[in-house]
C-alpha positions as CSV (number, residue, x, y, z in Angstrom):
1,I,28.2,-4.3,-25.9
2,L,32.0,-4.3,-25.8
3,Q,32.1,-7.7,-24.0
4,P,30.4,-9.7,-26.8
5,Y,32.6,-7.9,-29.4
6,T,35.8,-8.8,-27.5
7,L,34.5,-12.4,-27.0
8,G,34.0,-12.7,-30.8
9,L,37.7,-11.7,-31.3
10,L,38.8,-14.2,-28.7
11,I,36.8,-17.1,-30.2
12,N,38.2,-16.2,-33.6
13,Y,41.6,-17.1,-32.3
14,F,40.6,-20.8,-32.2
15,A,39.3,-20.8,-35.8
16,P,41.4,-22.9,-38.2
17,S,42.5,-20.0,-40.4
18,S,42.8,-17.3,-37.7
19,S,45.3,-14.5,-37.9
20,V,44.9,-13.6,-34.2
21,T,48.2,-14.0,-32.3
22,Q,48.5,-15.7,-28.9
23,T,49.4,-12.3,-27.2
24,E,46.2,-10.8,-28.7
25,A,44.2,-13.7,-27.4
26,Y,45.5,-13.2,-23.9
27,I,44.6,-9.5,-24.1
28,Y,41.1,-10.3,-25.3
29,A,40.6,-12.9,-22.6
30,T,41.8,-10.5,-19.9
31,A,39.5,-7.8,-21.3
32,V,36.5,-10.1,-21.2
33,I,37.2,-11.0,-17.6
34,V,37.7,-7.3,-16.6
35,M,34.6,-6.2,-18.4
36,A,32.6,-8.9,-16.7
37,A,33.8,-7.7,-13.3
38,I,33.0,-4.1,-14.2
39,I,29.5,-5.0,-15.4
40,A,28.8,-7.0,-12.2
41,L,29.9,-4.1,-10.1
42,L,28.1,-1.3,-11.9
43,D,24.9,-3.3,-12.5
44,N,24.5,-4.0,-8.8
45,H,25.4,-0.5,-7.8
46,T,23.0,1.0,-10.4
47,A,20.2,-1.4,-9.2
48,M,20.7,-0.3,-5.6
49,V,20.5,3.4,-6.5
50,Q,17.3,2.7,-8.6
51,M,15.7,0.8,-5.7
52,E,16.7,3.5,-3.3
53,M,15.1,6.2,-5.5
54,G,11.9,4.1,-5.8
55,M,11.9,3.5,-2.1
56,R,12.3,7.2,-1.3
57,L,9.4,8.1,-3.6
58,R,7.2,5.3,-2.1
59,I,7.9,6.6,1.5
60,A,7.4,10.2,0.5
61,T,4.1,9.3,-1.2
62,S,3.0,7.3,1.8
63,S,3.8,10.3,4.0
64,L,1.9,12.5,1.7
65,I,-1.2,10.2,1.8
66,Y,-1.0,10.2,5.6
67,R,-0.9,14.0,5.8
68,K,-3.7,14.2,3.4
69,I,-5.8,11.8,5.5
70,L,-5.3,14.1,8.5
71,R,-6.4,17.2,6.5
72,L,-9.5,15.5,4.8
73,S,-12.8,17.2,5.5
74,R,-15.4,15.1,7.3
75,A,-17.5,15.0,4.1
76,S,-14.5,13.7,2.0
77,A,-13.6,11.2,4.7
78,N,-17.2,9.8,4.7
79,K,-17.1,9.4,0.9
80,T,-13.7,7.7,0.9
81,A,-13.8,4.0,1.8
82,S,-11.1,2.8,4.2
83,G,-10.4,-0.1,1.8
84,K,-9.4,2.4,-0.9
85,I,-6.9,4.2,1.5
86,I,-5.5,0.8,2.5
87,N,-5.1,-0.2,-1.1
88,L,-3.3,3.1,-1.9
89,L,-0.8,2.6,0.9
90,S,-0.2,-1.1,0.2
91,N,-0.5,-1.6,-3.6
92,D,-0.4,1.7,-5.4
93,V,2.7,3.2,-3.8
94,A,4.5,-0.1,-4.3
95,R,4.5,0.5,-8.0
96,F,7.1,3.3,-7.6
97,D,9.6,0.7,-6.2
98,Q,9.2,-1.3,-9.4
99,V,9.0,1.4,-12.1
100,F,12.3,3.1,-11.1
101,S,14.2,-0.1,-11.7
102,Y,13.3,-0.2,-15.4
103,L,12.1,3.2,-16.4
104,H,15.4,4.3,-17.9
105,M,15.4,1.4,-20.3
106,I,12.8,3.3,-22.4
107,W,15.5,5.6,-23.6
108,I,18.4,3.2,-23.4
109,M,16.7,0.6,-25.7
110,P,16.8,2.5,-29.0
111,I,20.5,3.6,-28.5
112,Q,21.6,0.1,-27.6
113,G,19.6,-1.4,-30.4
114,A,21.2,0.8,-33.0
115,M,24.7,0.1,-31.8
116,I,24.2,-3.7,-31.7
117,A,22.6,-3.7,-35.1
118,Y,25.7,-2.0,-36.5
119,L,28.1,-4.5,-35.0
120,I,26.0,-7.5,-36.2
121,W,25.9,-6.0,-39.6
122,Q,29.7,-6.2,-39.8
123,S,29.4,-10.0,-39.5
124,V,26.3,-11.1,-41.4
125,Q,25.4,-8.1,-43.5
126,M,21.7,-8.1,-44.7
127,A,20.8,-11.1,-42.5
128,T,21.0,-8.6,-39.6
129,L,17.6,-7.1,-40.7
130,A,15.8,-10.4,-40.1
131,G,16.8,-10.5,-36.4
132,I,16.4,-6.8,-35.7
133,I,13.0,-6.6,-37.4
134,L,11.8,-9.8,-35.5
135,I,13.0,-8.6,-32.1
136,T,11.5,-5.1,-32.8
137,L,8.1,-6.6,-33.7
138,Q,8.2,-8.8,-30.6
139,T,9.0,-5.8,-28.4
140,I,7.4,-2.5,-29.5
141,P,4.0,-3.3,-30.9
142,V,3.3,-6.5,-29.0
143,Q,4.7,-5.3,-25.6
144,G,3.1,-1.9,-26.2
145,Y,-0.3,-3.5,-26.7
146,M,0.3,-5.7,-23.6
147,G,1.2,-2.6,-21.6
148,K,-2.1,-0.9,-22.5
149,V,-4.0,-4.0,-21.6
150,T,-2.1,-4.3,-18.4
151,S,-2.9,-0.7,-17.5
152,K,-6.6,-1.2,-18.1
153,L,-6.6,-4.4,-16.1
154,R,-4.7,-2.7,-13.3
155,A,-7.3,0.0,-13.0
156,K,-10.1,-2.7,-12.8
157,I,-8.1,-4.7,-10.2
158,A,-7.7,-1.6,-8.0
159,L,-11.5,-1.1,-8.0
160,R,-12.2,-4.7,-7.2
161,T,-9.6,-4.8,-4.5
162,D,-11.0,-1.6,-2.9
163,E,-14.5,-3.2,-2.8
164,R,-13.2,-6.5,-1.3
165,V,-11.1,-4.8,1.4
166,R,-14.0,-2.5,2.2
167,L,-16.4,-5.5,2.5
168,M,-13.9,-7.4,4.7
169,S,-13.3,-4.4,6.9
170,E,-17.0,-3.9,7.5
171,I,-17.5,-7.6,8.2
172,I,-14.7,-7.7,10.7
173,A,-15.9,-4.5,12.4
174,G,-19.4,-6.0,12.8
175,V,-18.3,-9.6,13.6
176,Q,-20.1,-9.5,16.9
177,V,-23.5,-9.1,15.2
178,I,-22.6,-11.7,12.6
179,K,-21.7,-14.3,15.2
180,M,-24.8,-13.4,17.3
181,Y,-27.0,-14.3,14.3
182,T,-24.8,-17.1,13.0
183,W,-24.4,-15.3,9.6
184,E,-20.8,-16.6,9.0
185,K,-21.7,-18.7,6.0
186,P,-23.6,-16.0,4.0
187,F,-20.9,-13.4,4.6
188,E,-18.2,-16.0,3.8
189,Q,-19.9,-16.6,0.4
190,L,-20.2,-12.9,-0.1
191,V,-16.4,-12.4,0.4
192,S,-15.6,-15.5,-1.8
193,L,-17.7,-14.0,-4.6
194,A,-15.9,-10.6,-4.3
195,R,-12.6,-12.4,-4.3
196,K,-13.6,-14.4,-7.3
197,Y,-14.4,-11.3,-9.3
198,E,-11.0,-9.8,-8.3
199,I,-9.1,-13.0,-9.1
200,D,-10.7,-13.3,-12.5
201,I,-9.1,-10.0,-13.6
202,V,-5.8,-10.7,-11.7
203,S,-5.6,-14.0,-13.6
204,W,-5.7,-12.2,-17.0
205,N,-3.1,-9.8,-15.8
206,S,-0.9,-12.7,-14.6
207,Y,-1.3,-14.6,-17.9
208,I,0.0,-11.5,-19.8
209,R,2.9,-11.4,-17.3
210,G,3.5,-15.1,-17.9
211,I,3.8,-14.5,-21.7
212,T,6.1,-11.6,-21.1
213,R,8.3,-13.8,-18.8
214,A,8.3,-16.6,-21.3
215,S,9.6,-14.2,-24.0
216,L,12.7,-13.7,-21.9
217,V,13.6,-17.3,-22.6
218,F,12.8,-17.6,-26.3
219,T,13.3,-14.1,-27.8
220,E,17.0,-14.4,-28.0
221,R,16.8,-17.9,-29.5
222,T,14.1,-17.1,-32.0
223,T,15.9,-13.9,-33.1
224,L,19.2,-15.8,-33.5
225,Y,17.4,-18.6,-35.5
226,F,15.9,-16.3,-38.0
227,T,19.2,-14.3,-38.4
228,V,21.1,-17.6,-39.0
229,L,18.3,-18.8,-41.4
230,A,18.6,-15.6,-43.4
231,Y,22.4,-15.8,-43.4
232,V,22.6,-19.4,-44.5
233,L,19.9,-18.9,-47.2
234,A,22.0,-16.0,-48.5
235,G,25.0,-18.4,-48.8
236,G,26.8,-17.6,-45.7
237,T,28.7,-20.2,-43.5
238,V,28.1,-20.4,-39.8
239,T,31.2,-20.1,-37.7
240,A,31.7,-20.0,-33.9
241,D,32.9,-16.4,-33.7
242,K,29.9,-15.2,-35.6
243,I,27.3,-17.4,-34.0
244,F,28.4,-16.9,-30.4
245,S,29.0,-13.2,-30.8
246,M,25.5,-12.8,-32.3
247,A,24.1,-14.9,-29.4
248,Q,25.8,-12.5,-26.9
249,Y,24.6,-9.4,-28.8
250,F,21.0,-10.7,-29.0
251,N,21.2,-11.7,-25.4
252,R,22.0,-8.1,-24.5
253,L,19.3,-6.8,-26.8
254,Q,16.7,-9.2,-25.6
255,S,17.6,-8.3,-22.0
256,T,16.8,-4.7,-22.9
257,M,14.0,-5.0,-25.5
258,A,12.3,-8.2,-24.5
259,S,12.8,-8.1,-20.8
260,H,13.5,-4.6,-19.3
261,Y,11.7,-2.6,-21.9
262,P,8.4,-4.6,-21.5
263,L,8.7,-4.4,-17.8
264,A,9.4,-0.7,-18.0
265,V,6.2,-0.3,-20.1
266,T,4.2,-2.5,-17.9
267,F,5.3,-0.9,-14.6
268,A,5.1,2.6,-16.1
269,S,1.5,1.8,-17.2
270,E,0.6,0.5,-13.7
271,A,2.4,3.5,-12.1
272,A,0.4,5.8,-14.3
273,V,-2.8,4.2,-13.0
274,S,-1.6,4.5,-9.4
275,V,-0.7,8.2,-10.0
276,R,-4.2,8.9,-11.3
277,R,-5.7,7.2,-8.3
278,L,-3.4,9.1,-5.9
279,Q,-4.1,12.4,-7.7
280,K,-7.8,11.8,-7.4
281,F,-7.4,11.1,-3.7
282,L,-5.1,14.1,-3.1
283,L,-7.6,16.5,-4.8
284,L,-10.3,15.6,-2.3
285,E,-11.7,18.5,-0.2
286,E,-9.7,19.4,2.9
287,N,-10.6,20.9,6.2
288,Y,-11.8,24.5,6.2
289,K,-9.0,26.6,7.6
290,V,-10.2,29.6,9.5
291,E,-8.0,32.5,8.4
292,L,-10.3,35.4,8.9
293,P,-9.9,39.0,10.3
294,Q,-8.9,39.3,13.9
295,I,-11.6,39.1,16.6
296,P,-12.7,42.7,17.2
297,S,-12.3,42.4,21.0
298,E,-10.0,40.6,23.3
299,K,-13.0,39.7,25.4
300,I,-14.5,37.6,22.6
301,S,-13.2,34.1,21.7
302,V,-15.7,33.0,19.0
303,V,-17.6,35.0,16.4
304,I,-20.1,33.3,14.1
305,K,-21.8,35.7,11.7
306,N,-24.6,34.7,9.2
307,V,-23.1,31.2,8.9
308,S,-24.8,28.4,6.9
309,A,-23.0,25.0,6.3
310,S,-23.8,21.5,5.0
311,W,-21.9,18.3,5.0
312,D,-23.1,17.4,1.5
313,K,-22.9,20.3,-0.9
314,E,-25.3,18.6,-3.3
315,T,-28.2,18.7,-0.8
316,I,-30.5,21.7,-0.7
317,A,-31.1,21.6,3.1
318,N,-28.3,23.0,5.3
319,T,-26.9,21.1,8.3
320,L,-26.5,24.5,10.1
321,D,-28.5,27.5,8.9
322,D,-28.2,31.2,9.5
323,L,-26.1,31.1,12.8
324,N,-25.2,34.3,14.6
325,T,-23.6,34.2,18.0
326,T,-20.5,35.3,20.0
327,I,-18.8,33.5,22.9
328,Q,-17.0,35.5,25.5
329,C,-13.5,34.8,26.6
330,G,-13.2,32.8,29.8
331,K,-16.9,31.8,29.8
332,M,-18.5,28.4,29.7
333,C,-21.0,28.0,26.9
334,A,-23.4,25.0,26.8
335,V,-24.8,23.9,23.4
336,V,-28.1,21.9,23.8
337,G,-30.8,20.6,21.6
338,P,-32.6,17.4,20.7
339,V,-30.9,14.5,18.8
340,G,-30.0,15.6,15.2
341,A,-30.2,19.3,16.0
342,G,-26.7,20.0,14.8
343,K,-24.8,20.2,18.1
344,S,-21.8,18.1,17.0
345,S,-21.8,19.9,13.6
346,F,-21.6,23.2,15.5
347,L,-18.3,22.0,17.1
348,Q,-17.0,20.8,13.8
349,L,-17.7,24.2,12.4
350,L,-15.5,25.8,15.1
351,L,-12.8,23.2,14.4
352,G,-12.8,23.9,10.7
353,E,-14.0,20.4,9.8
354,L,-17.2,21.8,8.4
355,Q,-16.8,24.5,5.8
356,P,-19.4,27.3,5.8
357,S,-21.2,27.8,2.5
358,Q,-21.8,31.5,3.6
359,G,-20.9,33.7,6.5
360,H,-17.8,34.0,8.6
361,V,-16.4,32.1,11.5
362,T,-13.6,33.5,13.7
363,V,-12.0,31.4,16.4
364,G,-9.2,32.0,18.9
365,E,-5.7,30.8,18.2
366,S,-5.5,27.4,19.9
367,V,-8.3,24.9,20.3
368,S,-8.5,21.6,22.2
369,Y,-11.2,19.1,21.4
370,A,-12.7,16.0,23.1
371,S,-14.8,13.9,20.7
372,Q,-18.0,12.1,21.7
373,E,-16.6,8.7,20.7
374,P,-13.4,8.1,22.7
375,W,-10.3,7.4,20.6
376,L,-7.3,5.6,22.2
377,F,-4.2,4.1,20.7
378,A,-2.3,1.0,21.8
379,G,0.0,2.1,24.6
380,S,-0.2,3.1,28.3
381,V,-2.8,5.3,29.9
382,R,-0.2,8.0,30.4
383,S,0.9,8.0,26.8
384,N,-2.7,8.4,25.7
385,I,-3.2,11.4,27.9
386,L,0.1,13.1,27.1
387,F,-0.3,12.3,23.3
388,G,3.3,13.3,22.6
389,Q,3.4,16.4,24.8
390,E,6.0,17.0,27.4
391,Y,5.3,15.4,30.8
392,D,4.5,18.0,33.5
393,E,4.0,16.1,36.7
394,V,2.1,18.8,38.5
395,R,-0.2,19.6,35.6
396,Y,-0.6,15.9,34.9
397,R,-1.8,15.1,38.5
398,E,-4.2,18.0,38.5
399,V,-5.7,16.9,35.2
400,V,-6.1,13.3,36.4
401,R,-7.7,14.5,39.5
402,A,-10.1,16.8,37.7
403,C,-11.1,14.1,35.3
404,S,-11.9,11.6,38.1
405,L,-9.2,9.1,37.1
406,V,-7.3,8.7,40.4
407,K,-9.5,5.9,41.7
408,D,-9.2,4.1,38.4
409,F,-5.5,4.4,38.4
410,I,-5.3,2.8,41.8
411,Q,-7.5,-0.1,40.6
412,L,-5.5,-0.6,37.4
413,P,-2.7,-3.2,37.8
414,Q,0.1,-0.8,36.9
415,G,-1.6,2.5,37.5
416,D,-1.2,5.0,34.7
417,K,1.4,2.8,33.2
418,T,-1.2,0.1,32.4
419,L,-1.6,-0.7,28.7
420,V,-5.0,0.2,27.3
421,G,-4.9,-2.4,24.5
422,D,-5.7,-1.8,20.9
423,R,-8.4,1.0,20.8
424,G,-8.7,0.8,24.6
425,T,-10.3,-2.6,24.7
426,L,-8.9,-3.4,28.1
427,L,-10.8,-0.4,29.7
428,S,-14.4,0.2,30.4
429,G,-16.4,2.7,28.3
430,G,-16.4,5.3,31.1
431,Q,-12.6,5.0,31.6
432,R,-12.0,5.5,27.9
433,A,-14.3,8.6,27.9
434,R,-12.4,10.1,30.8
435,I,-9.0,9.4,29.4
436,N,-10.1,10.9,26.1
437,L,-11.3,14.0,28.1
438,A,-8.0,14.2,30.1
439,R,-6.1,14.3,26.8
440,A,-8.0,17.4,25.7
441,V,-7.8,19.0,29.1
442,Y,-4.0,18.4,29.5
443,R,-3.3,20.3,26.3
444,K,-2.9,24.0,26.9
445,A,-5.3,25.9,24.7
446,D,-7.4,29.1,24.5
447,I,-10.7,27.3,23.7
448,Y,-11.8,23.9,24.9
449,L,-14.6,22.0,22.9
450,F,-16.3,19.1,24.5
451,D,-18.8,16.9,22.6
452,D,-21.1,15.4,25.2
453,P,-18.4,13.9,27.4
454,L,-21.0,13.3,30.3
455,S,-23.1,10.8,28.3
456,A,-20.6,8.0,28.8
457,V,-20.4,8.3,32.7
458,D,-22.9,7.8,35.5
459,T,-24.6,10.7,37.3
460,K,-22.1,10.8,40.2
461,V,-19.0,10.8,38.0
462,G,-20.7,13.3,35.7
463,K,-21.2,15.7,38.5
464,D,-17.5,15.2,39.6
465,L,-16.4,16.0,36.1
466,F,-18.6,19.1,35.7
467,E,-17.6,20.5,39.1
468,G,-14.0,19.5,39.2
469,C,-13.0,19.9,35.5
470,F,-15.3,22.2,33.6
471,K,-16.2,24.5,36.4
472,H,-13.1,24.7,38.5
473,Y,-9.9,23.4,36.8
474,L,-10.7,25.1,33.5
475,A,-12.0,28.3,35.1
476,G,-10.9,31.3,33.1
477,K,-10.7,29.3,29.9
478,T,-13.3,29.5,27.1
479,R,-15.3,26.2,27.2
480,V,-18.0,25.0,24.7
481,L,-19.8,22.0,26.2
482,V,-22.3,20.0,24.2
483,T,-24.6,18.2,26.6
484,H,-28.0,16.7,27.2
485,Q,-27.6,17.0,31.0
486,V,-29.9,20.0,31.6
487,Q,-29.3,19.9,35.3
488,Y,-25.9,21.6,34.8
489,L,-27.2,24.5,32.7
490,R,-27.8,26.6,35.8
491,D,-24.0,26.8,36.4
492,V,-23.0,27.7,32.8
493,D,-22.5,31.3,31.6
494,F,-24.2,31.1,28.3
495,I,-26.6,28.7,26.6
496,I,-27.1,28.1,22.8
497,M,-30.2,26.1,22.0
498,L,-30.1,24.5,18.5
499,Y,-33.2,23.1,16.7
500,N,-33.1,21.7,13.2
501,G,-29.7,23.3,12.6
502,K,-30.8,26.8,13.7
503,I,-30.3,28.7,16.9
504,R,-33.7,28.8,18.5
505,K,-32.6,30.7,21.5
506,Q,-29.4,31.8,23.2
507,G,-28.6,33.6,26.4
508,S,-28.2,33.0,30.2
509,Y,-30.0,30.3,32.0
510,N,-32.5,32.9,33.4
511,Q,-33.6,33.8,29.9
512,F,-34.9,30.2,29.3
513,D,-38.2,28.9,30.6
514,Q,-39.6,25.4,31.1
515,D,-41.3,25.4,27.7
516,D,-37.9,25.7,26.0
517,F,-36.6,22.5,27.8
518,K,-39.9,20.7,27.1
519,L,-39.3,21.3,23.4
520,L,-36.0,19.5,23.8
521,N,-37.7,16.6,25.4
522,M,-35.8,17.5,28.6
523,H,-36.8,18.3,32.1
524,D,-34.8,20.1,34.8
525,S,-33.7,17.5,37.2
526,N,-31.0,19.6,38.9
527,E,-32.4,19.3,42.3
528,D,-32.9,15.6,42.1
529,S,-29.4,15.1,40.9
530,K,-28.0,17.1,43.7
531,S,-29.7,14.9,46.2
532,Q,-28.5,11.8,44.5
533,T,-24.9,12.7,44.0
534,G,-24.0,14.5,47.2
535,G,-21.5,17.3,47.4
536,D,-18.4,15.7,48.9
537,D,-17.1,13.8,45.9
538,I,-14.5,16.4,44.7
539,A,-13.0,16.5,48.2
540,T,-13.0,12.8,48.4
541,I,-11.0,12.5,45.1
542,A,-8.6,15.2,46.2
543,D,-7.9,13.4,49.4
544,V,-7.3,10.0,47.8
545,N,-3.8,8.6,48.5
546,Y,-2.1,8.2,45.1
547,G,-0.4,5.0,46.2
548,T,0.5,3.1,43.1
549,A,-1.6,5.3,40.8
550,F,1.6,7.3,39.8
551,D,4.7,5.2,40.0
552,E,7.4,7.4,38.5
553,D,10.1,4.8,38.9
554,E,8.3,1.9,37.3
555,E,9.2,1.3,33.7
556,E,6.4,1.6,31.2
557,P,5.4,-1.8,29.9
558,K,5.6,-2.6,26.2
559,E,2.8,-3.9,23.9
560,T,2.9,-7.7,23.4
561,E,4.5,-8.4,20.1
562,E,2.7,-10.6,17.6
563,L,3.9,-14.1,17.3
564,I,6.0,-14.5,14.1
565,A,7.3,-17.8,12.9
566,K,11.1,-17.7,12.2
567,G,13.5,-20.0,10.5
568,D,13.6,-21.8,7.1
569,L,10.5,-22.6,5.2
570,S,9.5,-26.2,5.7
571,K,8.8,-28.6,2.8
572,S,5.3,-29.1,4.1
573,L,4.6,-25.4,3.5
574,F,5.5,-25.8,-0.2
575,A,3.4,-28.9,-0.3
576,Q,0.4,-27.1,1.2
577,Y,0.8,-24.3,-1.3
578,F,0.8,-26.6,-4.3
579,K,-2.1,-28.5,-2.8
580,A,-4.0,-25.2,-2.6
581,G,-3.1,-24.6,-6.3
582,G,-4.4,-28.0,-7.3
583,Y,-2.5,-31.2,-7.6
584,W,-4.1,-31.9,-11.0
585,N,-2.3,-28.8,-12.3
586,L,1.1,-30.0,-11.0
587,L,1.7,-32.8,-13.5
588,P,1.2,-30.8,-16.7
589,F,3.3,-28.0,-15.1
590,I,6.2,-30.4,-14.5
591,L,5.8,-31.8,-18.1
592,F,5.8,-28.4,-19.7
593,L,8.8,-27.4,-17.5
594,V,10.8,-30.4,-18.7
595,L,9.8,-30.0,-22.4
596,G,10.5,-26.3,-22.3
597,Q,13.9,-26.8,-20.9
598,L,14.7,-29.5,-23.5
599,G,13.6,-27.0,-26.2
600,S,15.8,-24.2,-25.0
601,S,18.8,-26.3,-24.0
602,G,18.4,-28.4,-27.1
603,S,18.5,-25.4,-29.4
604,D,21.7,-24.1,-27.7
605,Y,23.3,-27.6,-28.0
606,W,22.4,-28.0,-31.6
607,V,23.8,-24.6,-32.6
608,A,27.1,-25.6,-30.9
609,H,27.1,-28.9,-32.8
610,W,26.2,-27.4,-36.1
611,T,28.9,-24.7,-35.7
612,K,31.5,-27.4,-34.9
613,Q,30.4,-29.4,-37.9
614,E,30.6,-26.4,-40.3
615,E,34.1,-25.5,-39.0
616,Q,35.2,-29.1,-39.6
617,K,33.8,-29.1,-43.1
618,T,35.8,-25.9,-43.8
619,K,39.0,-27.5,-42.4
620,I,38.5,-30.7,-44.5
621,R,38.0,-28.5,-47.6
622,E,41.2,-26.6,-46.9
623,L,43.1,-29.9,-46.4
624,R,41.8,-31.4,-49.6
625,E,42.9,-28.2,-51.5
626,A,46.3,-28.8,-50.0
627,G,46.4,-32.4,-51.3
628,I,46.0,-34.0,-47.8
629,D,44.0,-37.2,-47.4
630,T,40.9,-36.6,-45.1
631,S,39.3,-40.0,-45.2
632,N,40.2,-40.8,-41.6
633,I,38.4,-37.6,-40.3
634,T,34.9,-38.5,-38.9
635,A,32.0,-36.2,-38.4
636,P,31.4,-34.7,-34.9
637,S,29.1,-37.1,-32.9
638,I,25.9,-36.1,-31.3
639,F,24.3,-38.6,-28.9
640,G,26.8,-41.2,-30.2
641,Y,25.7,-40.7,-33.8
642,S,28.3,-39.3,-36.3
643,Q,27.0,-37.9,-39.6
644,Y,27.3,-34.6,-41.5
645,F,24.0,-32.8,-41.9
646,D,23.3,-30.5,-44.8
647,N,22.2,-26.9,-44.0
648,D,18.5,-27.6,-44.8
649,T,18.4,-30.5,-42.3
650,A,20.3,-28.6,-39.7
651,L,17.9,-25.6,-40.0
652,W,14.8,-28.0,-39.7
653,I,16.2,-29.6,-36.6
654,Y,17.1,-26.2,-35.2
655,G,13.6,-24.9,-36.0
656,I,11.9,-27.8,-34.2
657,F,13.9,-27.0,-31.0
658,I,12.9,-23.3,-31.3
659,I,9.2,-24.1,-31.7
660,G,9.4,-26.5,-28.7
661,C,11.1,-23.8,-26.7
662,V,8.4,-21.2,-27.6
663,V,5.4,-23.4,-27.1
664,F,6.3,-25.3,-23.9
665,T,8.0,-22.3,-22.2
666,T,4.8,-20.3,-22.7
667,A,2.6,-23.2,-21.6
668,R,4.8,-23.7,-18.5
669,N,4.5,-20.0,-17.4
670,L,0.7,-20.0,-18.0
671,M,0.3,-23.2,-16.0
672,F,2.5,-21.8,-13.2
673,Y,0.4,-18.6,-12.9
674,K,-2.8,-20.7,-13.0
675,I,-1.5,-22.7,-10.0
676,C,-0.6,-19.4,-8.2
677,M,-4.0,-17.9,-8.8
678,N,-5.8,-21.1,-7.6
679,A,-3.6,-21.1,-4.5
680,S,-4.2,-17.5,-3.9
681,K,-8.0,-17.9,-4.1
682,S,-8.0,-21.1,-2.0
683,L,-5.7,-19.8,0.8
684,H,-7.6,-16.4,1.0
685,N,-10.9,-18.1,1.4
686,L,-9.5,-20.6,3.9
687,M,-7.9,-17.9,6.0
688,F,-11.1,-15.8,6.0
689,T,-13.2,-18.8,6.9
690,S,-10.9,-19.5,9.8
691,L,-11.1,-15.9,10.8
692,L,-14.9,-16.0,10.9
693,K,-14.8,-19.2,12.9
694,A,-12.5,-17.8,15.5
695,P,-14.0,-17.3,19.0
696,M,-15.0,-13.8,20.2
697,K,-12.0,-13.7,22.5
698,F,-9.8,-13.4,19.5
699,F,-11.6,-10.3,18.3
700,D,-11.6,-8.8,21.8
701,N,-7.8,-9.2,21.9
702,N,-7.4,-8.1,18.3
703,P,-10.1,-5.5,17.5
704,A,-10.7,-4.3,14.0
C-alpha cells in the first residue's frame, strides 16, 4: 500500500504546478525502489513458507491415510474401492498444497480494502465509492457463489473420478481375460463413456476457473474506469498522479480481492470437500485389537469362548458361530473343513481382522501369519523373506532349508539376490508360496498361523514342508495350520473341524472317524502319499551344496528403472497437444487472444494519452491566464492524429476498450479451457486404447 502512495508523490513532482522539491523527488524514487525490493523479498519468502506448510500437511495426511489403510478391517477394505484410495492420495491431499498459499487472504482482504479505500478517498472523494462498490460486488457475492458451485462440482468430480479409476483398475487387472475374448473395443467404449461423464463436470469447473482467471485482467481496469467516470462526471480533472496512483491501488486491491480471495474461497471449498472425504475414510472400521484378560495358563496360547462373528454386520447369518476352543502352547493345530466352512475367517479372527460380535478371543503376544495368496514386493528374494528384519545368517539358512527353497536358489540366476519382479511375476506359483511362507517362519513369534500353504505346491514338496518346517523346525511353537491335506492330520496334535462356520468336532486324530472325513469330501490318503513321496527328501535338501544359492559378497541387484524422457519439450509435442484439443478451436482462440490483449493494452494506453491531454489543457489554461500566447502548442498525438477530445468522447473511447477487454479476455479463457478439456479427453482415450492394444508381454513385465 505504501508503494503506490509514494509513487503518487513522485509522479506529482512532474506536474506543471507541483510544489515537490527535487530532493523530495529523489527520496520518493529511492523509497519506491527500496519498497519494491522488500516486497519481492518478503513475497517470495512468504510464498515458500506457505508452500512448505501445505506440503507438510499433504505429506502428513498421506501418511495418515497409509496408516489407516494398514489398520482397516477386512470388511471396510472390501467396501472401499481402490480407485477411491488412489484418488484420495493423488487429488484430495493435493488441495492442501493450494489452499495454504491463499487462505490468509480471507482475513487480509477486508483490512487492505479499508486502508486503500481511505487513501483513494483522499484523492477523488465520493468517486471512491464507485470503484470500491464495483470491486466488492465482483468479489464477495460473485466469487462466493462461484466458490459454492465449485465445491459442489468438486464433490461430483471426485465421485466420477473414483468410478473411472476403479473401472480402469479392474480392466487392467483382468486384461488377460479381456484379450482372450477380444473384448478390447467394448471395454474401451465403457471407459470412454466414464471419462466423458467425468470431463463434462470437469469442463464446467474449468469454465468457472476461466472466468475467475479472466477477472484478474479486467477487474482493475473496470474498477478504475468507473471510478474515473464518477470522478469526471462530478467535475473532477484527471491527472497523472491521481490516475496512476489509483491504478496501483486498484492493482493491489484486485490482486487480493479479485485474484487471491477468489482462489482462497475456491481452494478452501475444494479443501473442505477433500476433508469431508478424508474424514469419511478415516472413520471406517479398523481391525479388532485383542486387548483382553491374560490367558489363565502359560500352557495355553489361544482361548476362544462363545465367539460369533460376521464380515457384514448387516447380515443375519454369522460367518463364525458359537466357537469354543483352546489351543495349547507348543502344539500344532490343524483347521479343516470343506470350502466355505470358515477356515480362513478363523485365522482372521485370531489376527484381529474379524471382530467378534459376541464372546471373547485371547491370543498370545506375538503372531506370524502366512496368507493363502502369496504377496511379494519388487525386490530380491532375500529382501522379501527378511521383510525389514535384521539379517541372521544362521537362522536365514535354516528357514530357507526348512521351506524347501535351496534347490530354487541354486537354479535362480543370482541365488537369493535374484529380483522377483513386481508382485513376484518372475517366479513360479510354488516359489512365491514358499517365499511367502519363509517370510512368516523367519519372523520370531509365539504363534504361527498358516492359511493352506500346501495347496500351491506338489505332493513331494508339500511333504518336505510339513516334515521339515511345520513338524521339525517350528517344533515347540504354537502352530495353527489350515489345510485340505488330510494325510498330514495323523501327525498333528489337535484338529478343529469347521462346518458352516461352526466347530463340528475337535480333538486328536484318534477321536475322528472316517465318516467325519467323508463329510468333508476328503479321504485319508496318508499311506498312498507316503509311498509316492518317499522319506529321504529332507536329508537330500539338507545335504545340498549351497553353491551360488547364498553369495554373501555379491551385491544385490537393483530394480530396472522406468524409461523417462529428459530434456526440453519439443515443438512437435505442443503441436500434438493442440491437435488433440482440436485445430478448429485454435483459430478463434488466437483471435480472442489478440483482441483481448488489444482491449487491455488499449485501455492502458488511452488512459495515459487522456491524462497527458488533460495536463496539457491545464498548462495551456495557466499560460493564457498569464497572458502568454498558446497558439503554437499542439494537442498530443495518438497514432499520428492530433486533436483534443472532450471528456464525454474520451470516456466513450475508454469504455469501448474496457468492454473489449472484458468480453474477449473471458472468451479467450473459455476457449483455452475448451481446448484443454478436448485434449485431455482425446489423449486419455488414446493412451488407454494403446494400453489395451499392448501385447501380453507388456502386462507380464508391468503387472497391475
